Backbone as XML, in Angstrom:
<?xml version="1.0"?>
<chain id="A" units="angstrom">
  <residue number="1" name="UNK">
    <atom name="N" x="3.955" y="-0.024" z="30.526"/>
    <atom name="CA" x="3.564" y="1.105" z="29.972"/>
    <atom name="C" x="4.458" y="1.228" z="28.630"/>
  </residue>
  <residue number="2" name="UNK">
    <atom name="N" x="3.947" y="1.905" z="27.989"/>
    <atom name="CA" x="3.293" y="2.715" z="26.500"/>
    <atom name="C" x="5.007" y="2.919" z="26.040"/>
  </residue>
  <residue number="3" name="UNK">
    <atom name="N" x="5.369" y="2.693" z="25.269"/>
    <atom name="CA" x="6.861" y="3.561" z="24.727"/>
    <atom name="C" x="6.617" y="4.537" z="24.072"/>
  </residue>
  <residue number="4" name="UNK">
    <atom name="N" x="6.935" y="5.789" z="23.750"/>
    <atom name="CA" x="6.425" y="6.974" z="22.961"/>
    <atom name="C" x="7.462" y="7.057" z="21.875"/>
  </residue>
  <residue number="5" name="UNK">
    <atom name="N" x="7.079" y="7.228" z="20.484"/>
    <atom name="CA" x="8.574" y="7.519" z="19.450"/>
    <atom name="C" x="9.315" y="8.783" z="19.900"/>
  </residue>
  <residue number="6" name="UNK">
    <atom name="N" x="10.580" y="8.612" z="19.152"/>
    <atom name="CA" x="11.636" y="10.019" z="19.933"/>
    <atom name="C" x="12.346" y="9.520" z="18.603"/>
  </residue>
  <residue number="7" name="UNK">
    <atom name="N" x="12.952" y="11.119" z="18.832"/>
    <atom name="CA" x="14.736" y="11.035" z="18.138"/>
    <atom name="C" x="15.983" y="11.610" z="19.752"/>
  </residue>
  <residue number="8" name="UNK">
    <atom name="N" x="16.191" y="10.718" z="18.939"/>
    <atom name="CA" x="17.180" y="10.678" z="20.518"/>
    <atom name="C" x="19.136" y="10.595" z="19.547"/>
  </residue>
  <residue number="9" name="UNK">
    <atom name="N" x="19.886" y="11.259" z="19.826"/>
    <atom name="CA" x="20.777" y="11.320" z="19.668"/>
    <atom name="C" x="21.321" y="11.335" z="17.557"/>
  </residue>
  <residue number="10" name="UNK">
    <atom name="N" x="20.147" y="11.547" z="16.835"/>
    <atom name="CA" x="20.402" y="12.307" z="15.325"/>
    <atom name="C" x="19.414" y="11.087" z="14.959"/>
  </residue>
  <residue number="11" name="UNK">
    <atom name="N" x="18.813" y="9.989" z="15.961"/>
    <atom name="CA" x="17.856" y="9.052" z="14.799"/>
    <atom name="C" x="16.658" y="8.636" z="15.182"/>
  </residue>
  <residue number="12" name="UNK">
    <atom name="N" x="15.780" y="8.472" z="14.391"/>
    <atom name="CA" x="14.485" y="8.145" z="15.427"/>
    <atom name="C" x="14.051" y="6.915" z="15.774"/>
  </residue>
  <residue number="13" name="UNK">
    <atom name="N" x="12.940" y="7.612" z="16.433"/>
    <atom name="CA" x="13.308" y="5.725" z="17.743"/>
    <atom name="C" x="11.876" y="5.120" z="17.330"/>
  </residue>
  <residue number="14" name="UNK">
    <atom name="N" x="11.307" y="4.537" z="16.737"/>
    <atom name="CA" x="8.992" y="4.062" z="16.775"/>
    <atom name="C" x="9.459" y="2.823" z="17.403"/>
  </residue>
  <residue number="15" name="UNK">
    <atom name="N" x="8.226" y="2.995" z="18.289"/>
    <atom name="CA" x="8.010" y="1.619" z="18.895"/>
    <atom name="C" x="6.457" y="1.390" z="17.779"/>
  </residue>
  <residue number="16" name="UNK">
    <atom name="N" x="6.384" y="0.439" z="17.119"/>
    <atom name="CA" x="4.821" y="0.079" z="16.299"/>
    <atom name="C" x="4.951" y="-1.426" z="16.933"/>
  </residue>
  <residue number="17" name="UNK">
    <atom name="N" x="3.524" y="-1.245" z="17.385"/>
    <atom name="CA" x="2.455" y="-1.208" z="17.961"/>
    <atom name="C" x="1.920" y="-2.884" z="17.302"/>
  </residue>
  <residue number="18" name="UNK">
    <atom name="N" x="2.815" y="-3.911" z="17.801"/>
    <atom name="CA" x="2.052" y="-5.902" z="16.553"/>
    <atom name="C" x="1.271" y="-5.850" z="16.794"/>
  </residue>
  <residue number="19" name="UNK">
    <atom name="N" x="0.104" y="-5.989" z="17.594"/>
    <atom name="CA" x="-1.022" y="-6.096" z="17.749"/>
    <atom name="C" x="-2.464" y="-5.542" z="16.988"/>
  </residue>
  <residue number="20" name="UNK">
    <atom name="N" x="-1.855" y="-4.275" z="16.863"/>
    <atom name="CA" x="-2.516" y="-3.371" z="15.349"/>
    <atom name="C" x="-1.524" y="-3.524" z="13.975"/>
  </residue>
  <residue number="21" name="UNK">
    <atom name="N" x="-0.898" y="-3.593" z="13.997"/>
    <atom name="CA" x="0.495" y="-3.583" z="12.860"/>
    <atom name="C" x="0.764" y="-4.693" z="12.187"/>
  </residue>
  <residue number="22" name="UNK">
    <atom name="N" x="0.991" y="-5.412" z="10.967"/>
    <atom name="CA" x="1.562" y="-6.658" z="10.910"/>
    <atom name="C" x="2.906" y="-6.501" z="10.678"/>
  </residue>
  <residue number="23" name="UNK">
    <atom name="N" x="3.540" y="-7.266" z="10.802"/>
    <atom name="CA" x="5.456" y="-7.054" z="10.405"/>
    <atom name="C" x="5.426" y="-6.512" z="8.884"/>
  </residue>
  <residue number="24" name="UNK">
    <atom name="N" x="4.921" y="-7.207" z="8.054"/>
    <atom name="CA" x="4.729" y="-7.174" z="6.820"/>
    <atom name="C" x="4.399" y="-4.681" z="6.421"/>
  </residue>
  <residue number="25" name="UNK">
    <atom name="N" x="3.184" y="-4.467" z="6.713"/>
    <atom name="CA" x="3.473" y="-3.245" z="6.978"/>
    <atom name="C" x="4.207" y="-2.347" z="7.867"/>
  </residue>
  <residue number="26" name="UNK">
    <atom name="N" x="5.394" y="-3.237" z="8.422"/>
    <atom name="CA" x="6.119" y="-2.628" z="9.343"/>
    <atom name="C" x="7.388" y="-2.126" z="8.198"/>
  </residue>
  <residue number="27" name="UNK">
    <atom name="N" x="7.854" y="-3.450" z="7.083"/>
    <atom name="CA" x="8.974" y="-4.024" z="6.476"/>
    <atom name="C" x="8.804" y="-2.549" z="5.032"/>
  </residue>
  <residue number="28" name="UNK">
    <atom name="N" x="6.959" y="-3.131" z="4.289"/>
    <atom name="CA" x="6.456" y="-2.556" z="3.293"/>
    <atom name="C" x="6.843" y="-0.318" z="3.473"/>
  </residue>
  <residue number="29" name="UNK">
    <atom name="N" x="6.458" y="-0.387" z="4.591"/>
    <atom name="CA" x="6.634" y="1.029" z="4.955"/>
    <atom name="C" x="7.948" y="1.805" z="5.209"/>
  </residue>
  <residue number="30" name="UNK">
    <atom name="N" x="8.613" y="0.886" z="5.635"/>
    <atom name="CA" x="10.569" y="1.131" z="5.427"/>
    <atom name="C" x="11.216" y="1.060" z="4.603"/>
  </residue>
  <residue number="31" name="UNK">
    <atom name="N" x="10.342" y="0.086" z="3.334"/>
    <atom name="CA" x="11.346" y="0.405" z="1.704"/>
    <atom name="C" x="11.450" y="1.766" z="1.304"/>
  </residue>
  <residue number="32" name="UNK">
    <atom name="N" x="10.247" y="2.252" z="1.746"/>
    <atom name="CA" x="10.268" y="4.112" z="0.835"/>
    <atom name="C" x="11.703" y="4.267" z="2.089"/>
  </residue>
  <residue number="33" name="UNK">
    <atom name="N" x="12.059" y="4.772" z="2.694"/>
    <atom name="CA" x="13.361" y="5.149" z="3.633"/>
    <atom name="C" x="14.932" y="4.517" z="2.976"/>
  </residue>
  <residue number="34" name="UNK">
    <atom name="N" x="14.948" y="3.828" z="2.606"/>
    <atom name="CA" x="15.768" y="3.049" z="2.405"/>
    <atom name="C" x="17.052" y="4.287" z="1.764"/>
  </residue>
  <residue number="35" name="UNK">
    <atom name="N" x="16.651" y="4.965" z="0.792"/>
    <atom name="CA" x="18.231" y="6.408" z="0.291"/>
    <atom name="C" x="18.428" y="6.623" z="1.266"/>
  </residue>
  <residue number="36" name="UNK">
    <atom name="N" x="17.882" y="7.006" z="2.457"/>
    <atom name="CA" x="17.957" y="8.116" z="2.934"/>
    <atom name="C" x="18.306" y="7.677" z="4.330"/>
  </residue>
  <residue number="37" name="UNK">
    <atom name="N" x="17.919" y="6.983" z="5.099"/>
    <atom name="CA" x="18.162" y="6.346" z="6.494"/>
    <atom name="C" x="18.624" y="4.516" z="6.181"/>
  </residue>
  <residue number="38" name="UNK">
    <atom name="N" x="18.990" y="4.474" z="7.414"/>
    <atom name="CA" x="19.963" y="2.962" z="7.232"/>
    <atom name="C" x="18.765" y="2.361" z="8.359"/>
  </residue>
  <residue number="39" name="UNK">
    <atom name="N" x="18.372" y="1.145" z="8.282"/>
    <atom name="CA" x="17.153" y="1.334" z="8.684"/>
    <atom name="C" x="17.322" y="-0.708" z="10.033"/>
  </residue>
  <residue number="40" name="UNK">
    <atom name="N" x="17.112" y="-0.299" z="10.727"/>
    <atom name="CA" x="16.515" y="-1.174" z="11.574"/>
    <atom name="C" x="15.466" y="-1.527" z="12.208"/>
  </residue>
  <residue number="41" name="UNK">
    <atom name="N" x="14.717" y="-2.889" z="12.636"/>
    <atom name="CA" x="14.251" y="-3.415" z="13.029"/>
    <atom name="C" x="13.866" y="-5.011" z="14.009"/>
  </residue>
  <residue number="42" name="UNK">
    <atom name="N" x="13.714" y="-4.683" z="15.277"/>
    <atom name="CA" x="13.541" y="-5.958" z="16.312"/>
    <atom name="C" x="12.201" y="-5.931" z="16.518"/>
  </residue>
  <residue number="43" name="UNK">
    <atom name="N" x="12.240" y="-6.994" z="17.271"/>
    <atom name="CA" x="11.052" y="-7.494" z="18.379"/>
    <atom name="C" x="10.740" y="-6.986" z="19.340"/>
  </residue>
  <residue number="44" name="UNK">
    <atom name="N" x="10.072" y="-6.978" z="20.451"/>
    <atom name="CA" x="10.376" y="-6.433" z="21.550"/>
    <atom name="C" x="9.293" y="-6.547" z="22.128"/>
  </residue>
  <residue number="45" name="UNK">
    <atom name="N" x="9.009" y="-7.689" z="23.138"/>
    <atom name="CA" x="7.131" y="-7.588" z="23.843"/>
    <atom name="C" x="6.584" y="-7.954" z="22.880"/>
  </residue>
  <residue number="46" name="UNK">
    <atom name="N" x="5.482" y="-6.510" z="22.488"/>
    <atom name="CA" x="4.221" y="-6.709" z="21.506"/>
    <atom name="C" x="4.534" y="-5.418" z="20.684"/>
  </residue>
  <residue number="47" name="UNK">
    <atom name="N" x="5.892" y="-4.851" z="20.372"/>
    <atom name="CA" x="6.285" y="-4.092" z="19.715"/>
    <atom name="C" x="7.464" y="-4.521" z="18.595"/>
  </residue>
  <residue number="48" name="UNK">
    <atom name="N" x="7.156" y="-3.519" z="17.496"/>
    <atom name="CA" x="8.448" y="-4.147" z="16.677"/>
    <atom name="C" x="8.904" y="-2.346" z="16.993"/>
  </residue>
  <residue number="49" name="UNK">
    <atom name="N" x="10.753" y="-2.537" z="17.011"/>
    <atom name="CA" x="11.238" y="-1.299" z="17.111"/>
    <atom name="C" x="11.993" y="-1.157" z="15.719"/>
  </residue>
  <residue number="50" name="UNK">
    <atom name="N" x="11.496" y="0.244" z="15.806"/>
    <atom name="CA" x="12.487" y="0.418" z="14.605"/>
    <atom name="C" x="13.274" y="1.849" z="14.276"/>
  </residue>
  <residue number="51" name="UNK">
    <atom name="N" x="14.196" y="1.267" z="14.774"/>
    <atom name="CA" x="15.251" y="2.795" z="14.280"/>
    <atom name="C" x="15.796" y="3.165" z="13.173"/>
  </residue>
  <residue number="52" name="UNK">
    <atom name="N" x="15.781" y="4.476" z="12.656"/>
    <atom name="CA" x="16.005" y="5.093" z="11.447"/>
    <atom name="C" x="17.224" y="6.429" z="11.943"/>
  </residue>
  <residue number="53" name="UNK">
    <atom name="N" x="18.260" y="5.785" z="10.733"/>
    <atom name="CA" x="19.385" y="6.456" z="11.497"/>
    <atom name="C" x="19.907" y="6.926" z="9.623"/>
  </residue>
  <residue number="54" name="UNK">
    <atom name="N" x="19.871" y="8.479" z="9.722"/>
    <atom name="CA" x="20.480" y="9.212" z="8.575"/>
    <atom name="C" x="21.396" y="8.661" z="7.960"/>
  </residue>
  <residue number="55" name="UNK">
    <atom name="N" x="21.268" y="8.353" z="6.378"/>
    <atom name="CA" x="22.166" y="7.450" z="5.537"/>
    <atom name="C" x="23.610" y="9.168" z="5.587"/>
  </residue>
  <residue number="56" name="UNK">
    <atom name="N" x="24.984" y="8.704" z="5.678"/>
    <atom name="CA" x="25.686" y="10.425" z="5.625"/>
    <atom name="C" x="25.282" y="11.086" z="4.470"/>
  </residue>
  <residue number="57" name="UNK">
    <atom name="N" x="25.419" y="9.960" z="3.342"/>
    <atom name="CA" x="25.396" y="11.463" z="2.169"/>
    <atom name="C" x="23.630" y="11.725" z="1.705"/>
  </residue>
  <residue number="58" name="UNK">
    <atom name="N" x="22.734" y="11.460" z="2.533"/>
    <atom name="CA" x="21.706" y="11.885" z="2.664"/>
    <atom name="C" x="21.220" y="13.437" z="2.905"/>
  </residue>
  <residue number="59" name="UNK">
    <atom name="N" x="22.073" y="14.137" z="3.218"/>
    <atom name="CA" x="22.201" y="15.359" z="3.855"/>
    <atom name="C" x="20.622" y="15.750" z="4.541"/>
  </residue>
  <residue number="60" name="UNK">
    <atom name="N" x="20.257" y="15.028" z="5.673"/>
    <atom name="CA" x="19.596" y="15.025" z="5.999"/>
    <atom name="C" x="19.806" y="16.005" z="7.692"/>
  </residue>
  <residue number="61" name="UNK">
    <atom name="N" x="19.045" y="17.177" z="7.644"/>
    <atom name="CA" x="19.254" y="17.584" z="9.440"/>
    <atom name="C" x="18.598" y="17.500" z="11.052"/>
  </residue>
  <residue number="62" name="UNK">
    <atom name="N" x="19.183" y="17.589" z="11.401"/>
    <atom name="CA" x="18.640" y="17.372" z="12.496"/>
    <atom name="C" x="16.858" y="17.838" z="12.710"/>
  </residue>
  <residue number="63" name="UNK">
    <atom name="N" x="16.538" y="18.624" z="12.339"/>
    <atom name="CA" x="15.383" y="19.325" z="12.051"/>
    <atom name="C" x="14.462" y="18.978" z="11.712"/>
  </residue>
  <residue number="64" name="UNK">
    <atom name="N" x="14.436" y="18.450" z="10.518"/>
    <atom name="CA" x="14.373" y="17.563" z="10.150"/>
    <atom name="C" x="13.674" y="16.242" z="10.311"/>
  </residue>
  <residue number="65" name="UNK">
    <atom name="N" x="14.315" y="15.454" z="11.057"/>
    <atom name="CA" x="13.476" y="14.652" z="11.529"/>
    <atom name="C" x="12.579" y="14.035" z="12.725"/>
  </residue>
  <residue number="66" name="UNK">
    <atom name="N" x="12.074" y="15.397" z="12.533"/>
    <atom name="CA" x="10.453" y="15.293" z="13.793"/>
    <atom name="C" x="9.519" y="15.429" z="12.264"/>
  </residue>
  <residue number="67" name="UNK">
    <atom name="N" x="9.783" y="15.405" z="10.385"/>
    <atom name="CA" x="8.874" y="15.350" z="10.010"/>
    <atom name="C" x="9.042" y="13.817" z="9.363"/>
  </residue>
  <residue number="68" name="UNK">
    <atom name="N" x="10.758" y="13.170" z="9.519"/>
    <atom name="CA" x="10.010" y="11.825" z="8.895"/>
    <atom name="C" x="9.391" y="10.947" z="9.938"/>
  </residue>
  <residue number="69" name="UNK">
    <atom name="N" x="9.273" y="11.262" z="11.247"/>
    <atom name="CA" x="8.514" y="10.449" z="12.230"/>
    <atom name="C" x="8.220" y="10.789" z="11.809"/>
  </residue>
  <residue number="70" name="UNK">
    <atom name="N" x="7.111" y="12.164" z="11.860"/>
    <atom name="CA" x="5.941" y="11.620" z="11.158"/>
    <atom name="C" x="5.143" y="11.021" z="10.164"/>
  </residue>
  <residue number="71" name="UNK">
    <atom name="N" x="6.102" y="11.618" z="9.334"/>
    <atom name="CA" x="5.758" y="10.399" z="7.957"/>
    <atom name="C" x="5.610" y="9.105" z="8.327"/>
  </residue>
  <residue number="72" name="UNK">
    <atom name="N" x="6.555" y="8.841" z="8.814"/>
    <atom name="CA" x="6.827" y="7.116" z="8.760"/>
    <atom name="C" x="5.368" y="6.640" z="10.191"/>
  </residue>
  <residue number="73" name="UNK">
    <atom name="N" x="4.809" y="7.316" z="10.940"/>
    <atom name="CA" x="3.995" y="7.749" z="11.779"/>
    <atom name="C" x="2.311" y="7.248" z="10.762"/>
  </residue>
  <residue number="74" name="UNK">
    <atom name="N" x="2.396" y="7.991" z="9.783"/>
    <atom name="CA" x="1.225" y="7.979" z="9.229"/>
    <atom name="C" x="1.614" y="6.651" z="8.109"/>
  </residue>
  <residue number="75" name="UNK">
    <atom name="N" x="2.817" y="6.178" z="7.619"/>
    <atom name="CA" x="2.645" y="5.844" z="6.311"/>
    <atom name="C" x="2.764" y="4.191" z="7.066"/>
  </residue>
  <residue number="76" name="UNK">
    <atom name="N" x="2.688" y="3.885" z="8.170"/>
    <atom name="CA" x="2.441" y="2.525" z="8.896"/>
    <atom name="C" x="0.735" y="2.004" z="8.438"/>
  </residue>
  <residue number="77" name="UNK">
    <atom name="N" x="0.287" y="3.428" z="9.178"/>
    <atom name="CA" x="-1.300" y="3.476" z="8.833"/>
    <atom name="C" x="-1.414" y="3.068" z="7.457"/>
  </residue>
  <residue number="78" name="UNK">
    <atom name="N" x="-1.153" y="4.090" z="6.336"/>
    <atom name="CA" x="-1.996" y="3.835" z="4.976"/>
    <atom name="C" x="-0.921" y="2.679" z="4.621"/>
  </residue>
  <residue number="79" name="UNK">
    <atom name="N" x="0.070" y="1.857" z="4.651"/>
    <atom name="CA" x="0.109" y="0.413" z="4.349"/>
    <atom name="C" x="-0.557" y="-0.480" z="5.444"/>
  </residue>
  <residue number="80" name="UNK">
    <atom name="N" x="-1.238" y="-0.404" z="6.440"/>
    <atom name="CA" x="-2.300" y="-1.242" z="7.017"/>
    <atom name="C" x="-3.377" y="-0.996" z="6.189"/>
  </residue>
  <residue number="81" name="UNK">
    <atom name="N" x="-3.878" y="0.523" z="5.586"/>
    <atom name="CA" x="-5.034" y="0.170" z="5.083"/>
    <atom name="C" x="-4.625" y="-0.248" z="4.121"/>
  </residue>
  <residue number="82" name="UNK">
    <atom name="N" x="-4.005" y="-0.421" z="3.350"/>
    <atom name="CA" x="-3.930" y="-1.313" z="1.988"/>
    <atom name="C" x="-3.366" y="-2.225" z="1.795"/>
  </residue>
  <residue number="83" name="UNK">
    <atom name="N" x="-2.678" y="-3.222" z="2.704"/>
    <atom name="CA" x="-3.051" y="-4.496" z="3.498"/>
    <atom name="C" x="-5.048" y="-5.056" z="3.079"/>
  </residue>
  <residue number="84" name="UNK">
    <atom name="N" x="-5.378" y="-4.298" z="4.732"/>
    <atom name="CA" x="-7.099" y="-4.362" z="4.587"/>
    <atom name="C" x="-7.862" y="-4.144" z="3.301"/>
  </residue>
  <residue number="85" name="UNK">
    <atom name="N" x="-7.218" y="-4.011" z="2.829"/>
    <atom name="CA" x="-7.898" y="-3.466" z="0.658"/>
    <atom name="C" x="-7.830" y="-4.596" z="-0.399"/>
  </residue>
  <residue number="86" name="UNK">
    <atom name="N" x="-6.778" y="-5.049" z="0.559"/>
    <atom name="CA" x="-5.753" y="-6.075" z="-0.602"/>
    <atom name="C" x="-6.604" y="-7.387" z="-0.123"/>
  </residue>
  <residue number="87" name="UNK">
    <atom name="N" x="-6.627" y="-7.382" z="0.792"/>
    <atom name="CA" x="-7.414" y="-9.043" z="1.511"/>
    <atom name="C" x="-9.159" y="-8.910" z="0.978"/>
  </residue>
  <residue number="88" name="UNK">
    <atom name="N" x="-9.640" y="-7.854" z="0.748"/>
    <atom name="CA" x="-11.043" y="-7.589" z="1.062"/>
    <atom name="C" x="-11.355" y="-7.463" z="-0.426"/>
  </residue>
  <residue number="89" name="UNK">
    <atom name="N" x="-10.059" y="-7.774" z="-1.664"/>
    <atom name="CA" x="-10.395" y="-7.124" z="-3.001"/>
    <atom name="C" x="-9.378" y="-8.373" z="-3.188"/>
  </residue>
  <residue number="90" name="UNK">
    <atom name="N" x="-9.720" y="-9.384" z="-2.638"/>
    <atom name="CA" x="-8.521" y="-10.606" z="-3.861"/>
    <atom name="C" x="-9.237" y="-10.568" z="-4.216"/>
  </residue>
  <residue number="91" name="UNK">
    <atom name="N" x="-10.757" y="-11.487" z="-3.928"/>
    <atom name="CA" x="-11.583" y="-12.463" z="-4.943"/>
    <atom name="C" x="-12.156" y="-11.874" z="-5.834"/>
  </residue>
  <residue number="92" name="UNK">
    <atom name="N" x="-11.967" y="-9.690" z="-6.017"/>
    <atom name="CA" x="-12.420" y="-9.297" z="-7.439"/>
    <atom name="C" x="-10.851" y="-9.201" z="-8.668"/>
  </residue>
  <residue number="93" name="UNK">
    <atom name="N" x="-10.465" y="-9.161" z="-7.609"/>
    <atom name="CA" x="-9.130" y="-9.070" z="-8.940"/>
    <atom name="C" x="-8.407" y="-10.898" z="-8.983"/>
  </residue>
  <residue number="94" name="UNK">
    <atom name="N" x="-8.381" y="-11.490" z="-8.786"/>
    <atom name="CA" x="-8.466" y="-13.143" z="-9.326"/>
    <atom name="C" x="-10.043" y="-13.373" z="-10.543"/>
  </residue>
  <residue number="95" name="UNK">
    <atom name="N" x="-10.711" y="-12.935" z="-10.304"/>
    <atom name="CA" x="-11.851" y="-13.127" z="-11.373"/>
    <atom name="C" x="-11.605" y="-12.044" z="-12.693"/>
  </residue>
  <residue number="96" name="UNK">
    <atom name="N" x="-10.656" y="-10.863" z="-12.174"/>
    <atom name="CA" x="-10.838" y="-10.006" z="-13.261"/>
    <atom name="C" x="-9.451" y="-10.417" z="-14.082"/>
  </residue>
  <residue number="97" name="UNK">
    <atom name="N" x="-8.800" y="-10.700" z="-13.381"/>
    <atom name="CA" x="-7.358" y="-11.280" z="-14.285"/>
    <atom name="C" x="-7.897" y="-12.931" z="-14.605"/>
  </residue>
  <residue number="98" name="UNK">
    <atom name="N" x="-8.663" y="-14.056" z="-13.989"/>
    <atom name="CA" x="-9.153" y="-15.362" z="-15.084"/>
    <atom name="C" x="-10.430" y="-14.303" z="-16.537"/>
  </residue>
  <residue number="99" name="UNK">
    <atom name="N" x="-10.945" y="-13.398" z="-15.807"/>
    <atom name="CA" x="-11.938" y="-12.739" z="-17.392"/>
    <atom name="C" x="-11.037" y="-12.294" z="-18.128"/>
  </residue>
  <residue number="100" name="UNK">
    <atom name="N" x="-9.715" y="-11.623" z="-17.741"/>
    <atom name="CA" x="-9.316" y="-10.544" z="-18.763"/>
    <atom name="C" x="-7.984" y="-11.460" z="-20.014"/>
  </residue>
  <residue number="101" name="UNK">
    <atom name="N" x="-7.528" y="-13.139" z="-18.981"/>
    <atom name="CA" x="-6.904" y="-14.114" z="-19.941"/>
    <atom name="C" x="-7.677" y="-15.305" z="-20.173"/>
  </residue>
  <residue number="102" name="UNK">
    <atom name="N" x="-9.080" y="-15.106" z="-20.041"/>
    <atom name="CA" x="-10.138" y="-15.905" z="-20.576"/>
    <atom name="C" x="-10.410" y="-16.218" z="-22.385"/>
  </residue>
  <residue number="103" name="UNK">
    <atom name="N" x="-10.128" y="-15.562" z="-22.833"/>
    <atom name="CA" x="-9.943" y="-15.560" z="-24.691"/>
    <atom name="C" x="-11.350" y="-15.571" z="-24.923"/>
  </residue>
  <residue number="104" name="UNK">
    <atom name="N" x="-12.400" y="-15.156" z="-24.134"/>
    <atom name="CA" x="-13.995" y="-14.744" z="-24.621"/>
    <atom name="C" x="-14.863" y="-15.838" z="-24.608"/>
  </residue>
  <residue number="105" name="UNK">
    <atom name="N" x="-13.932" y="-17.019" z="-23.724"/>
    <atom name="CA" x="-14.283" y="-18.057" z="-22.778"/>
    <atom name="C" x="-15.936" y="-17.628" z="-21.981"/>
  </residue>
  <residue number="106" name="UNK">
    <atom name="N" x="-15.919" y="-16.704" z="-21.870"/>
    <atom name="CA" x="-16.651" y="-16.629" z="-20.639"/>
    <atom name="C" x="-17.172" y="-15.159" z="-21.367"/>
  </residue>
  <residue number="107" name="UNK">
    <atom name="N" x="-17.664" y="-15.131" z="-22.052"/>
    <atom name="CA" x="-18.518" y="-13.341" z="-22.667"/>
    <atom name="C" x="-19.548" y="-13.852" z="-22.779"/>
  </residue>
  <residue number="108" name="UNK">
    <atom name="N" x="-20.624" y="-12.585" z="-22.111"/>
    <atom name="CA" x="-21.525" y="-12.572" z="-22.352"/>
    <atom name="C" x="-22.264" y="-11.448" z="-22.980"/>
  </residue>
  <residue number="109" name="UNK">
    <atom name="N" x="-23.510" y="-11.915" z="-22.938"/>
    <atom name="CA" x="-23.824" y="-9.711" z="-23.447"/>
    <atom name="C" x="-24.792" y="-9.921" z="-22.324"/>
  </residue>
  <residue number="110" name="UNK">
    <atom name="N" x="-24.276" y="-8.360" z="-21.904"/>
    <atom name="CA" x="-24.918" y="-8.062" z="-20.619"/>
    <atom name="C" x="-26.248" y="-7.465" z="-20.994"/>
  </residue>
  <residue number="111" name="UNK">
    <atom name="N" x="-26.695" y="-8.039" z="-19.853"/>
    <atom name="CA" x="-28.458" y="-7.956" z="-19.149"/>
    <atom name="C" x="-29.388" y="-6.475" z="-19.949"/>
  </residue>
  <residue number="112" name="UNK">
    <atom name="N" x="-30.893" y="-6.205" z="-20.310"/>
    <atom name="CA" x="-30.632" y="-5.194" z="-20.241"/>
    <atom name="C" x="-30.442" y="-4.353" z="-22.350"/>
  </residue>
  <residue number="113" name="UNK">
    <atom name="N" x="-31.457" y="-3.276" z="-22.002"/>
    <atom name="CA" x="-30.936" y="-2.525" z="-23.258"/>
    <atom name="C" x="-29.560" y="-1.949" z="-23.571"/>
  </residue>
  <residue number="114" name="UNK">
    <atom name="N" x="-28.285" y="-1.797" z="-24.081"/>
    <atom name="CA" x="-27.652" y="-1.148" z="-24.497"/>
    <atom name="C" x="-27.994" y="0.488" z="-25.007"/>
  </residue>
  <residue number="115" name="UNK">
    <atom name="N" x="-27.562" y="1.883" z="-24.546"/>
    <atom name="CA" x="-28.412" y="3.093" z="-24.748"/>
    <atom name="C" x="-27.064" y="4.201" z="-24.285"/>
  </residue>
  <residue number="116" name="UNK">
    <atom name="N" x="-27.449" y="5.011" z="-24.806"/>
    <atom name="CA" x="-26.409" y="6.346" z="-24.878"/>
    <atom name="C" x="-27.947" y="7.796" z="-24.522"/>
  </residue>
  <residue number="117" name="UNK">
    <atom name="N" x="-27.523" y="8.240" z="-23.525"/>
    <atom name="CA" x="-28.907" y="9.316" z="-22.854"/>
    <atom name="C" x="-28.070" y="10.430" z="-24.729"/>
  </residue>
  <residue number="118" name="UNK">
    <atom name="N" x="-27.382" y="10.290" z="-24.897"/>
    <atom name="CA" x="-27.194" y="11.205" z="-26.155"/>
    <atom name="C" x="-27.628" y="10.640" z="-27.544"/>
  </residue>
  <residue number="119" name="UNK">
    <atom name="N" x="-27.975" y="9.841" z="-27.420"/>
    <atom name="CA" x="-28.835" y="9.120" z="-29.169"/>
    <atom name="C" x="-27.872" y="8.717" z="-30.048"/>
  </residue>
  <residue number="120" name="UNK">
    <atom name="N" x="-26.742" y="8.304" z="-29.140"/>
    <atom name="CA" x="-25.537" y="7.035" z="-29.729"/>
    <atom name="C" x="-26.313" y="5.327" z="-29.965"/>
  </residue>
  <residue number="121" name="UNK">
    <atom name="N" x="-26.571" y="4.812" z="-30.868"/>
    <atom name="CA" x="-27.022" y="3.533" z="-30.770"/>
    <atom name="C" x="-26.333" y="2.586" z="-31.219"/>
  </residue>
  <residue number="122" name="UNK">
    <atom name="N" x="-24.992" y="1.958" z="-29.670"/>
    <atom name="CA" x="-23.632" y="1.659" z="-29.698"/>
    <atom name="C" x="-24.230" y="0.133" z="-30.855"/>
  </residue>
  <residue number="123" name="UNK">
    <atom name="N" x="-25.755" y="-0.147" z="-30.639"/>
    <atom name="CA" x="-26.161" y="-1.756" z="-31.209"/>
    <atom name="C" x="-25.727" y="-1.961" z="-33.018"/>
  </residue>
  <residue number="124" name="UNK">
    <atom name="N" x="-25.630" y="-0.020" z="-33.680"/>
    <atom name="CA" x="-25.603" y="0.300" z="-34.706"/>
    <atom name="C" x="-24.447" y="-0.531" z="-35.585"/>
  </residue>
  <residue number="125" name="UNK">
    <atom name="N" x="-23.027" y="-0.271" z="-34.364"/>
    <atom name="CA" x="-22.178" y="-0.272" z="-34.909"/>
    <atom name="C" x="-21.327" y="-2.331" z="-35.355"/>
  </residue>
  <residue number="126" name="UNK">
    <atom name="N" x="-21.130" y="-2.685" z="-36.455"/>
    <atom name="CA" x="-21.329" y="-3.575" z="-37.100"/>
    <atom name="C" x="-20.043" y="-4.880" z="-36.513"/>
  </residue>
  <residue number="127" name="UNK">
    <atom name="N" x="-20.207" y="-5.961" z="-35.843"/>
    <atom name="CA" x="-19.510" y="-6.577" z="-34.957"/>
    <atom name="C" x="-18.558" y="-7.391" z="-36.103"/>
  </residue>
  <residue number="128" name="UNK">
    <atom name="N" x="-17.168" y="-7.865" z="-36.140"/>
    <atom name="CA" x="-16.849" y="-8.681" z="-36.673"/>
    <atom name="C" x="-16.457" y="-9.388" z="-36.197"/>
  </residue>
  <residue number="129" name="UNK">
    <atom name="N" x="-17.497" y="-10.973" z="-35.748"/>
    <atom name="CA" x="-17.010" y="-11.883" z="-35.332"/>
    <atom name="C" x="-16.688" y="-12.499" z="-35.855"/>
  </residue>
  <residue number="130" name="UNK">
    <atom name="N" x="-15.014" y="-13.296" z="-35.432"/>
    <atom name="CA" x="-14.544" y="-13.991" z="-36.323"/>
    <atom name="C" x="-14.086" y="-15.290" z="-35.675"/>
  </residue>
  <residue number="131" name="UNK">
    <atom name="N" x="-14.558" y="-15.489" z="-34.323"/>
    <atom name="CA" x="-14.602" y="-17.273" z="-33.660"/>
    <atom name="C" x="-15.125" y="-18.344" z="-34.791"/>
  </residue>
</chain>
C-alpha cells in the first residue's frame, strides 16, 4: 500500500520511496529546511519517512504548510537530478581540475586556424613565453 504525503497536527509528513531516491538526496534536500523546521528522518520498509515540524521562532502558518510540502517534493527531485549529473560529469570535472593545476605541463596549441569573424587576428598578439 502506497502511503501519501500529508499534513497532520501542524507537521508535514513525507514518504520518500527509497527505490527512487537515495538517503543522500533526502538529507541534502532537508538541509535547506533547517532554519524553519525541526527535521526527523527514519527508514520504514522501502521508504524514508520525513517529518518537518515548524520551529516556534519560524512563524510558519498552518496554511503555508502545503506550500512547504510541495516545495520539499520538488527539492528531492531536484537533488536527485543533481546526483545524476554529478555522477555523469565526474570524469570531466577531474580532468578540468587536473588541467587547471598542471602548470602548463599539458598545454598544446589547438588544432586548426584560430580566427575571428570580425577580422581580429589573435596571432598578432605577441606572446611572452617565459618557460
